[in-house]
Structure formats: C-alpha cells, structure tokens
C-alpha positions in Angstrom: -20.1 -52.1 91.7 -18.0 -51.3 88.4 -16.8 -47.6 88.2 -17.1 -47.4 84.4 -15.4 -43.9 84.5 -12.2 -45.7 85.1 -12.8 -48.1 82.1 -15.0 -46.2 79.5 -12.6 -43.4 79.0 -10.2 -41.7 76.5 -7.1 -43.7 75.6 -8.4 -47.0 77.0 -8.7 -49.9 74.5 -11.8 -51.9 73.5 -11.9 -55.0 71.4 -15.3 -56.2 70.0 -16.0 -59.5 68.2 -18.7 -59.4 65.8 -17.9 -55.7 65.7 -18.8 -54.6 62.1 -22.7 -54.8 62.6 -25.5 -54.9 64.9 -24.8 -54.7 68.7 -21.3 -55.1 68.3 -21.0 -52.0 65.9 -23.2 -49.9 68.0 -20.7 -50.8 71.0 -17.8 -49.7 68.8 -19.3 -46.4 68.0 -20.3 -45.8 71.7 -16.7 -46.4 72.6 -15.2 -44.4 69.8 -17.2 -41.3 70.7 -15.7 -41.5 74.3 -12.3 -41.3 72.8 -11.5 -44.8 73.3 -9.2 -46.8 70.8 -11.3 -49.7 69.2 -10.5 -52.8 67.6 -13.3 -54.6 65.8 -13.1 -58.3 64.5 -15.4 -59.8 62.1 -15.7 -61.6 58.9 -16.2 -60.0 55.4 -13.8 -57.2 54.1 -16.4 -55.0 52.6 -18.2 -54.9 56.0 -15.1 -54.3 57.9 -14.1 -51.6 55.5 -17.3 -49.7 55.9 -17.3 -50.1 59.6 -13.8 -48.8 59.6 -14.6 -45.7 57.7 -17.5 -44.8 60.0 -15.4 -45.4 63.1 -12.5 -43.3 61.9 -14.9 -40.5 61.0 -15.8 -40.6 64.8 -12.4 -41.1 66.4 -9.7 -40.7 63.9 -7.5 -43.0 61.8 -5.0 -43.8 64.7 -7.8 -44.9 67.2 -9.3 -47.7 65.1 -8.2 -51.0 64.0 -10.2 -53.8 62.0 -9.0 -57.4 61.9 -10.8 -60.0 60.0 -11.1 -63.0 62.4 -12.9 -66.2 62.6 -13.6 -66.6 66.3 -14.4 -70.3 65.9 -10.5 -70.8 65.5 -8.4 -70.0 68.6 -5.3 -69.3 66.6 -7.2 -66.4 64.8 -8.1 -64.9 68.2 -4.5 -65.3 69.3 -3.3 -63.4 66.1 -6.0 -60.7 67.0 -4.6 -60.2 70.4 -1.1 -60.0 69.1 -2.1 -57.3 66.6 -3.9 -55.3 69.2 -1.3 -55.4 71.8 1.3 -54.3 69.2 -1.1 -51.4 67.8 -2.5 -50.3 71.2 -0.4 -51.9 74.0 -3.2 -53.2 76.2 -6.8 -54.0 76.5 -9.4 -52.7 79.0 -12.7 -53.9 77.6 -13.3 -57.1 75.8 -16.7 -57.8 74.1 -17.2 -61.4 73.1 -20.1 -60.5 70.9 -19.7 -62.6 67.6 -22.8 -64.8 67.0 -24.6 -66.6 64.2 -28.0 -68.4 64.3 -28.7 -70.8 61.3 -31.3 -73.2 62.0 -30.8 -76.5 63.4 -32.6 -79.5 64.7 -31.4 -82.4 66.8 -30.4 -84.4 63.8 -29.7 -81.8 61.4 -26.3 -81.8 59.6 -23.1 -81.8 61.8 -21.7 -78.7 60.0 -24.5 -76.5 61.4 -23.9 -77.6 65.0 -20.0 -77.2 64.7 -20.3 -73.6 63.2 -22.9 -72.5 65.9 -21.1 -74.0 68.9 -17.7 -73.0 67.4 -18.6 -69.2 66.9 -21.2 -68.6 69.6 -19.7 -70.7 72.6 -16.0 -71.5 71.7 -15.5 -67.9 70.4 -16.5 -66.6 73.9 -14.5 -69.1 75.7 -11.4 -68.8 73.7 -11.7 -65.1 73.4 -11.9 -64.7 77.2 -9.0 -67.3 77.6 -6.8 -65.5 75.0 -7.2 -61.9 76.1 -8.1 -62.5 79.9 -4.7 -63.1 81.3 -3.0 -60.0 79.7 -6.1 -58.0 80.9 -5.5 -59.1 84.6 -1.7 -58.7 84.3 -1.6 -55.1 83.3 -3.5 -54.3 86.5 -5.8 -51.7 85.4 -9.6 -51.8 85.7 -11.3 -53.7 82.8 -14.6 -55.4 81.7 -15.2 -58.8 79.9 -18.9 -58.6 78.3 -20.0 -61.7 76.9 -23.2 -61.8 74.7 -25.8 -64.3 75.7 -29.4 -64.7 74.8 -32.8 -65.2 76.6 -33.0 -68.5 74.5 -29.9 -69.6 76.5 -32.2 -69.4 79.7 -35.6 -70.3 78.5 -34.5 -72.7 75.8 -37.5 -72.6 73.5 -38.2 -75.1 71.0 -36.2 -74.8 67.7 -32.6 -74.3 66.9 -31.2 -76.4 69.7 -27.5 -75.8 68.8 -28.2 -72.0 69.2 -29.9 -72.6 72.7 -27.0 -74.9 73.8 -24.4 -72.3 72.8 -26.1 -69.6 74.6 -26.8 -71.6 77.6 -23.1 -72.3 77.6 -22.2 -68.8 77.5 -24.4 -68.1 80.6 -22.7 -70.9 82.5 -19.1 -69.9 81.4 -19.6 -66.2 82.2 -21.1 -67.0 85.5 -18.0 -69.1 86.5 -15.6 -66.3 85.0 -17.2 -63.7 87.1 -16.9 -66.0 90.3 -13.3 -66.6 89.5 -12.5 -63.0 88.9 -14.1 -61.8 92.3 -12.0 -64.3 94.0 -8.8 -63.6 92.3 -6.6 -61.4 94.7 -5.8 -58.0 93.0 -8.1 -58.5 90.1 -9.6 -55.4 88.8 -11.6 -57.1 85.9 -15.2 -57.9 86.1 -17.4 -60.0 84.0 -21.0 -59.1 82.7 -23.5 -61.2 80.8 -25.5 -59.2 78.1 -28.9 -60.8 77.6 -30.5 -58.9 74.6 -34.2 -58.8 73.9 -35.5 -58.5 70.5 -32.9 -56.6 68.5 -33.1 -55.6 64.9 -29.8 -56.9 63.6 -28.6 -58.9 60.7 -29.1 -62.1 62.9 -32.9 -61.3 63.4 -33.9 -59.3 60.5 -34.6 -62.1 58.1 -36.3 -60.7 54.9 -37.4 -57.5 56.7 -36.0 -54.3 55.5 -37.5 -52.1 58.2 -37.4 -52.6 62.0 -40.5 -54.1 63.6 -42.2 -52.0 66.2 -41.4 -54.6 68.7 -37.7 -54.6 68.3 -35.2 -52.4 69.9 -32.2 -50.9 67.8 -28.6 -52.0 68.7 -28.0 -48.5 70.1 -30.7 -48.8 72.7 -29.3 -52.2 73.6 -26.0 -50.7 74.1 -27.4 -47.5 76.1 -29.2 -50.1 78.5 -26.0 -52.2 78.6 -23.9 -49.2 79.7 -26.6 -48.1 82.3 -26.7 -51.7 83.8 -23.0 -51.8 84.2 -23.1 -48.5 86.0 -25.4 -50.1 88.4 -23.3 -53.2 89.0 -25.6 -55.6 87.2 -24.0 -58.8 86.2 -27.2 -60.1 84.4 -27.8 -57.4 81.7 -31.5 -58.7 80.9 -32.7 -56.2 78.2 -36.3 -55.5 77.6 -37.7 -54.6 74.2 -40.7 -52.8 72.8 -42.9 -55.8 73.2 -41.6 -57.7 76.3 -40.8 -56.0 79.7 -38.7 -57.4 82.4 -41.7 -58.9 84.6 -42.6 -61.0 81.6 -39.0 -62.2 81.0 -39.0 -63.1 85.0 -42.1 -65.1 84.7 -40.9 -67.1 81.7 -37.5 -67.8 83.2 -39.3 -68.9 86.7 -41.5 -71.1 84.8 -38.5 -72.8 83.1 -36.7 -73.2 86.3 -40.0 -74.7 87.7 -39.9 -77.6 85.2 -37.3 -79.1 87.4 -38.6 -78.1 90.8 -42.2 -79.1 89.9 -41.0 -82.1 87.9 -43.0 -81.2 84.7 -42.2 -82.3 81.2 -39.2 -80.4 79.8 -40.2 -77.3 77.9 -43.6 -77.5 79.5 -44.4 -73.9 78.4 -44.8 -75.3 75.0 -46.6 -78.6 76.1 -50.4 -78.6 75.4 -51.2 -80.1 78.9 -49.6 -76.8 80.5 -50.9 -74.2 78.2 -53.5 -72.8 80.5 -51.4 -73.2 83.6 -48.6 -71.2 81.9 -51.0 -68.4 80.8 -52.3 -68.2 84.5 -48.8 -68.1 85.8 -47.7 -65.3 83.4 -50.8 -63.2 84.2 -50.5 -63.7 88.0 -50.0 -60.6 90.0 -47.9 -60.8 93.0 
C-alpha cells in the first residue's frame, strides 16, 4: 500500500501531461494546494498561460512551471524532463494524462490513427521511459499514474484507434507495476486511472453545461487520491450514472466473449442483447 503522505507533500514535485485542462488541471490544483511544486505540459500557449496564472495564485510563482509539449514526440518529453530537473531537481509524481479522441474507423485516414496512438499510447510509454529512470534513481517514494479508459477494457464499437490506445495503456501500466514491484529497492509504484464519464474538453462536445450523469474533474481526482490511499492499482471511477457493479458486469461480459466463444463485442450483437441484459441485471 502506498503511503501518500511520503509523496503528496510540500516541496515534492509533480509533472502532469495534459495538465492545462480537465483531469490533469484538477490534479495540478490538488497538488499545488498541498504545497507541491507542479509542472504541467500541454499544447496551446493561451491555455497554458491561463492555467499558470491560476496555479501561481494557489502555490506561488516559484512553485509552478508550464512547458508547451507534444507528448507524441519523445524528444519533446526529453526536453520537458531536462527543464523540470533544472528547475526543481527531481520528480516524485508523474501523471501521464494527455489524451485526444477524434473519431476514427478501421479504414479512416492514417493521420487520425497516428495522432491518437502517438498521444494516448506512445505519450504514456515514452513519458514513463523518459522520467522513470530518474525517479527510480533518486531513491525517494513516488508514483507514476497513467490515465486509461473503460473503453480500453470493454472496447465498445466506434473509434477503434482510441480503444486500441487505451487498451495499450492498460497493458503497459500493468507491466510497469509488475516490473517496479520486482525491482530491488524501487520506491516507485504505478497506478492505472480509469475515469468514468467526466465533463472535460474531450467529452463535452457542443455542451456548455455538465450533464447530470457526469463527474467533474475534481471529483475524479478526489476519487483517485482515495483509491491510491487504499493501495488500489486499478482506479475504476464511477460517475453519476454508472456505479461500480455495472462496470464490473460489463467487463466480465467482455472477458466472457473469449471464454464462452461468443462473437467479438457480443454485448452489441443483436443475438446476445437479451442475454446481456439478463446478465447485467443478475443478482449474485
């Protein structure tokens, strides 16, 4: 179990990609209120400037840095690490959170696939591989938090590039935690954040107000912190519409496609609609 009192504390350093909005920005504000030094990486100078101003109002100018970074490019993540180490000395929390979700289909243009896989998957892989060795080397307790998605587990029809990217984040983070816990002397742990329906720039579409079913980014971060306190690796977030038992049923059904030799994505197959409904409503 992770003792976050040794990690989420004054003078420690958090780096958050996709940190200028949504869940990443909510996490940045949470860490800043604890007195931590915070570096956020994102795209868009205006968004970064606005985020910097709000964070500096919480923690002070010296505790905040922003770096425009495209996480799809490893060399930019390497430049980010150099800047953070020069400014703050070391990193205790890495949150690989940057994500995009433009619609794709199996045969949609290559650029959409490249963009999603570059940001959502390779951004997490390269972020971990760039920052992780230094985090291990300084010997202090720390965390790597990777933002996945329920879509990477149940893989619903639509936007296959996004599903593939988030499925990859799950597999990578599981392998990361396995390696960390089997590395002698390692004081770094990994966690997989699996948000529910959160009202962010990625999900809002044309809506200006939060739907009743969605959580705020702040609720998601609060749940994340409580889950880490409990020692949860899989931080499976509910929302105002879907509670954990429903998520568990959906995930069990998805795994059952292999075990029961059903058609792929049988949850959305007309021949299995009634069977899935009964399975979802089943009381153990």
